[in-house]
PLY file of the C-alpha trace (Angstrom):
ply
format ascii 1.0
element vertex 306
property float x
property float y
property float z
element edge 305
property int vertex1
property int vertex2
end_header
-0.81 37.80 10.15
2.48 39.47 9.22
5.77 37.54 9.23
6.99 39.53 12.26
3.90 38.69 14.31
3.90 35.07 13.21
7.57 34.65 14.17
6.79 35.70 17.76
4.83 32.46 18.15
7.72 30.23 17.04
8.65 28.82 20.44
7.93 25.10 20.05
9.94 23.67 17.17
9.56 20.21 15.64
12.46 18.65 13.72
11.80 16.12 10.94
14.30 14.45 8.64
15.54 11.32 6.98
18.92 10.07 8.12
20.18 8.59 4.86
23.57 10.33 4.97
26.14 11.75 7.37
25.42 15.23 6.01
21.81 15.10 7.21
22.95 14.01 10.64
25.44 16.89 10.81
22.79 19.44 9.80
20.31 18.18 12.38
22.96 18.27 15.10
23.92 21.87 14.22
20.28 22.86 14.06
19.58 21.42 17.51
22.50 23.35 18.99
21.23 26.56 17.35
17.71 26.09 18.71
19.14 25.41 22.17
21.11 28.66 21.93
17.93 30.51 20.92
16.11 28.99 23.91
13.49 27.23 21.83
11.60 24.11 22.93
12.32 21.21 20.60
10.75 17.88 19.79
12.60 15.47 17.53
10.96 12.99 15.18
11.10 9.55 16.83
12.94 7.83 13.95
15.76 10.40 14.19
16.00 10.18 17.97
16.39 6.39 17.72
19.62 6.70 15.73
20.95 9.88 17.37
20.85 8.96 21.06
23.46 11.59 21.94
21.01 14.41 21.23
19.20 15.29 24.43
15.72 16.11 23.15
12.15 14.93 23.61
11.10 12.60 20.80
7.62 11.92 19.47
5.71 10.79 16.41
5.16 13.16 13.51
1.47 13.53 14.26
2.13 14.31 17.92
4.72 16.93 16.96
2.39 18.40 14.34
-0.26 18.93 16.98
2.25 20.43 19.46
4.62 22.56 17.37
4.50 26.22 16.30
6.99 25.53 13.49
8.35 22.40 11.86
11.81 22.35 10.24
12.46 19.53 7.77
16.05 18.53 7.01
16.35 16.54 3.81
15.22 16.61 0.20
11.89 17.42 -1.39
10.77 13.82 -0.94
11.26 14.06 2.81
9.38 17.35 2.85
6.47 15.88 0.87
6.15 13.00 3.32
6.29 15.33 6.33
3.74 17.72 4.82
1.21 14.94 4.31
1.71 13.67 7.86
1.01 17.05 9.51
-1.19 18.81 6.93
-4.26 18.62 9.15
-2.60 20.83 11.80
-1.68 23.69 9.41
1.60 24.25 11.25
4.13 26.38 9.27
6.98 24.38 7.71
10.54 25.31 6.74
12.95 23.17 4.70
16.73 22.73 4.90
17.96 21.17 1.67
19.98 17.97 1.90
18.61 16.52 -1.33
19.08 17.23 -5.02
16.52 19.72 -6.35
15.27 21.71 -3.37
12.07 23.27 -4.71
10.53 22.92 -1.24
13.62 22.68 0.95
15.34 25.86 -0.15
17.67 26.73 2.74
21.17 25.57 1.89
23.20 23.93 4.71
25.98 26.52 4.48
23.43 29.28 5.12
21.27 27.41 7.62
22.35 29.15 10.82
21.98 32.66 9.41
18.69 32.05 7.63
17.07 30.17 10.52
17.94 33.10 12.79
16.34 35.42 10.23
13.18 33.32 10.25
12.90 33.70 14.02
13.32 37.46 13.51
10.37 37.49 11.15
12.46 37.83 7.99
10.87 35.28 5.68
8.37 34.81 2.88
5.24 32.74 3.51
3.24 30.90 0.86
-0.02 29.02 1.21
0.07 25.78 -0.79
-3.01 23.61 -1.16
-3.03 19.81 -1.16
-5.27 17.22 -2.79
-7.50 14.65 -1.09
-7.98 11.40 -3.00
-10.70 8.88 -2.12
-11.39 5.47 -3.64
-15.11 4.76 -3.57
-16.40 1.21 -3.98
-20.12 0.42 -3.98
-20.83 3.87 -2.53
-18.34 3.55 0.35
-14.88 5.09 0.87
-12.43 2.18 1.07
-9.18 4.18 1.03
-8.09 7.81 1.13
-4.98 9.93 1.51
-3.66 13.39 0.65
-0.94 14.67 -1.69
1.01 17.90 -2.00
2.42 17.29 -5.50
0.12 14.99 -7.39
-2.32 12.09 -7.56
-1.42 9.65 -10.34
-3.60 6.91 -11.83
-1.38 4.29 -13.49
-1.33 0.59 -14.44
0.99 -0.47 -11.63
3.29 -3.33 -12.63
1.45 -3.92 -15.91
2.53 -2.31 -19.19
-1.02 -2.37 -20.55
-3.05 0.75 -21.10
-5.95 1.44 -18.80
-9.37 2.77 -19.76
-11.31 5.23 -17.64
-13.95 7.97 -17.73
-13.26 11.45 -16.39
-15.97 13.67 -14.93
-15.42 17.17 -13.54
-18.14 18.70 -11.34
-20.54 15.93 -12.46
-19.97 16.76 -16.14
-18.55 14.11 -18.47
-15.21 15.17 -19.97
-13.88 12.14 -21.88
-13.24 8.43 -22.01
-9.53 7.76 -22.30
-7.20 4.87 -23.01
-3.69 5.67 -21.85
-0.96 4.77 -19.38
-2.80 6.86 -16.82
-3.52 10.38 -15.67
-1.57 12.84 -13.51
-3.60 15.30 -11.44
-1.16 17.91 -10.19
-1.23 20.94 -7.92
0.82 24.03 -8.84
3.42 22.74 -6.35
3.65 19.49 -8.31
3.86 21.19 -11.71
7.69 21.04 -11.47
7.62 17.31 -10.69
6.11 14.31 -12.53
3.61 16.46 -14.46
6.50 18.43 -15.99
8.20 15.22 -17.14
4.95 14.13 -18.82
4.68 17.38 -20.81
2.53 19.44 -18.46
2.91 23.21 -18.03
4.67 24.95 -15.17
2.24 26.77 -12.91
3.16 29.47 -10.39
2.49 28.32 -6.81
-0.03 31.11 -6.13
-2.39 29.84 -8.85
-5.61 28.19 -7.66
-5.78 25.55 -10.35
-5.19 21.87 -11.11
-3.29 20.37 -14.04
-4.54 17.14 -15.64
-1.85 15.50 -17.75
-2.59 12.30 -19.73
0.23 9.75 -19.73
0.92 8.49 -23.27
-2.73 8.69 -24.43
-3.84 6.51 -27.33
-5.29 9.58 -29.06
-3.26 12.57 -30.21
-6.23 14.80 -29.33
-5.68 14.34 -25.58
-3.74 17.29 -24.17
-3.06 18.65 -20.65
-6.09 20.37 -19.15
-6.09 23.13 -16.51
-9.18 23.47 -14.26
-10.07 25.37 -11.11
-8.72 24.13 -7.79
-12.25 23.81 -6.38
-13.18 21.28 -9.07
-14.50 17.88 -8.02
-12.83 15.21 -10.15
-14.26 11.73 -10.57
-12.33 9.04 -12.45
-14.31 5.87 -13.13
-12.33 2.72 -13.87
-13.77 0.86 -16.83
-14.75 -2.81 -16.57
-12.65 -3.54 -19.65
-9.44 -3.35 -17.59
-7.96 -6.81 -17.05
-5.77 -5.74 -14.12
-6.63 -3.27 -11.33
-4.96 0.14 -11.79
-3.06 1.83 -8.98
-3.14 5.31 -7.47
0.07 6.95 -6.24
0.17 10.08 -4.11
3.43 12.06 -4.33
4.98 8.76 -5.56
5.12 7.69 -1.91
1.66 6.47 -0.87
-0.01 3.81 -3.02
-3.63 2.68 -3.26
-5.15 -0.09 -5.41
-8.42 0.18 -7.33
-10.76 -2.52 -8.58
-12.96 -2.66 -11.64
-15.94 -0.36 -11.17
-14.23 1.79 -8.50
-14.33 5.57 -8.57
-11.39 7.83 -7.73
-12.58 11.17 -6.35
-10.07 14.03 -6.10
-10.82 17.35 -4.36
-8.89 20.09 -2.64
-7.74 19.12 0.86
-9.56 21.19 3.52
-6.36 22.39 5.27
-3.55 24.46 3.73
0.23 24.12 4.01
2.02 27.26 5.23
5.40 27.06 3.53
8.16 29.40 4.71
11.01 30.58 2.48
14.10 32.63 3.40
13.87 36.32 2.62
14.57 37.21 -0.99
12.86 34.03 -2.22
12.30 34.16 -5.98
10.35 31.37 -7.71
11.75 32.18 -11.15
15.32 32.19 -9.85
14.74 28.70 -8.46
13.38 27.56 -11.83
16.45 28.96 -13.59
18.81 27.16 -11.22
16.95 23.86 -10.90
15.62 23.48 -14.45
18.61 24.90 -16.31
16.88 27.91 -17.82
19.17 30.33 -19.63
20.44 33.26 -17.64
20.51 36.92 -18.55
24.07 37.85 -19.48
25.19 41.22 -18.15
27.45 43.48 -20.24
27.93 40.86 -22.91
29.80 42.16 -25.92
27.71 42.13 -29.04
29.20 40.43 -32.07
29.50 42.78 -35.08
26.96 42.38 -37.86
28.47 40.61 -40.84
0 1
1 2
2 3
3 4
4 5
5 6
6 7
7 8
8 9
9 10
10 11
11 12
12 13
13 14
14 15
15 16
16 17
17 18
18 19
19 20
20 21
21 22
22 23
23 24
24 25
25 26
26 27
27 28
28 29
29 30
30 31
31 32
32 33
33 34
34 35
35 36
36 37
37 38
38 39
39 40
40 41
41 42
42 43
43 44
44 45
45 46
46 47
47 48
48 49
49 50
50 51
51 52
52 53
53 54
54 55
55 56
56 57
57 58
58 59
59 60
60 61
61 62
62 63
63 64
64 65
65 66
66 67
67 68
68 69
69 70
70 71
71 72
72 73
73 74
74 75
75 76
76 77
77 78
78 79
79 80
80 81
81 82
82 83
83 84
84 85
85 86
86 87
87 88
88 89
89 90
90 91
91 92
92 93
93 94
94 95
95 96
96 97
97 98
98 99
99 100
100 101
101 102
102 103
103 104
104 105
105 106
106 107
107 108
108 109
109 110
110 111
111 112
112 113
113 114
114 115
115 116
116 117
117 118
118 119
119 120
120 121
121 122
122 123
123 124
124 125
125 126
126 127
127 128
128 129
129 130
130 131
131 132
132 133
133 134
134 135
135 136
136 137
137 138
138 139
139 140
140 141
141 142
142 143
143 144
144 145
145 146
146 147
147 148
148 149
149 150
150 151
151 152
152 153
153 154
154 155
155 156
156 157
157 158
158 159
159 160
160 161
161 162
162 163
163 164
164 165
165 166
166 167
167 168
168 169
169 170
170 171
171 172
172 173
173 174
174 175
175 176
176 177
177 178
178 179
179 180
180 181
181 182
182 183
183 184
184 185
185 186
186 187
187 188
188 189
189 190
190 191
191 192
192 193
193 194
194 195
195 196
196 197
197 198
198 199
199 200
200 201
201 202
202 203
203 204
204 205
205 206
206 207
207 208
208 209
209 210
210 211
211 212
212 213
213 214
214 215
215 216
216 217
217 218
218 219
219 220
220 221
221 222
222 223
223 224
224 225
225 226
226 227
227 228
228 229
229 230
230 231
231 232
232 233
233 234
234 235
235 236
236 237
237 238
238 239
239 240
240 241
241 242
242 243
243 244
244 245
245 246
246 247
247 248
248 249
249 250
250 251
251 252
252 253
253 254
254 255
255 256
256 257
257 258
258 259
259 260
260 261
261 262
262 263
263 264
264 265
265 266
266 267
267 268
268 269
269 270
270 271
271 272
272 273
273 274
274 275
275 276
276 277
277 278
278 279
279 280
280 281
281 282
282 283
283 284
284 285
285 286
286 287
287 288
288 289
289 290
290 291
291 292
292 293
293 294
294 295
295 296
296 297
297 298
298 299
299 300
300 301
301 302
302 303
303 304
304 305
């Protein structure tokens, strides 16, 4: 479906956010007034409505809004967007981010441009990307004991312990290696600019259908980041030699605990996130601005050869 046709369906708008500053509150208030002017139906996340009683709007839980809305606008940083995406991923409702955080890889509408760019979105002037998520399951004695999804990454780590952990990695039922390390990061292309990047993993364009596996301080110099297909079925088996149970973190926000002999299975999540960007969105421009890449200098005078 084209952007123009998709925008025609944006009548029921959900508003998510995290009120950790006055600036977020101001942006949400301005956004609500804009949507009222545009004659859109709005539902506000319950936690926001509780602290902004002056806003006259129906409030509901994230899951209820995800099931109801045609579009969800998140006001906050990338962390807020990650949390919101996980909560409504099953509904595949398009999402748009207004940046009130620091980096803004996912929330890329700046507050000063919010009114103009939100209007453009409702006019069908936007870029849409499909981003896949990961589904992580902990299996114990053949049964799923815990599961959750992640947009950035699934990380196996020692938890509060500073000891290395030992585990086996299998991909599509084929043994890959036994590893002793501080853990393993399994990242989507979306998460390649997050924790995986800090651990030495490669950047991956968001339209790539692949996963990045980045060892965390491995005990062997031969262990390097590994890139595999996004349809791969990963199985991480926790070795019985571990004294303390390792932990699993999803987007550094949801945490699960494993026991000796557990298996961590990671596959692509069945639903896809539809991420909207303002028109003119350029992934490489964002990388230059957020990661401090050097810029091309126009009309720079060349120094004479000596």
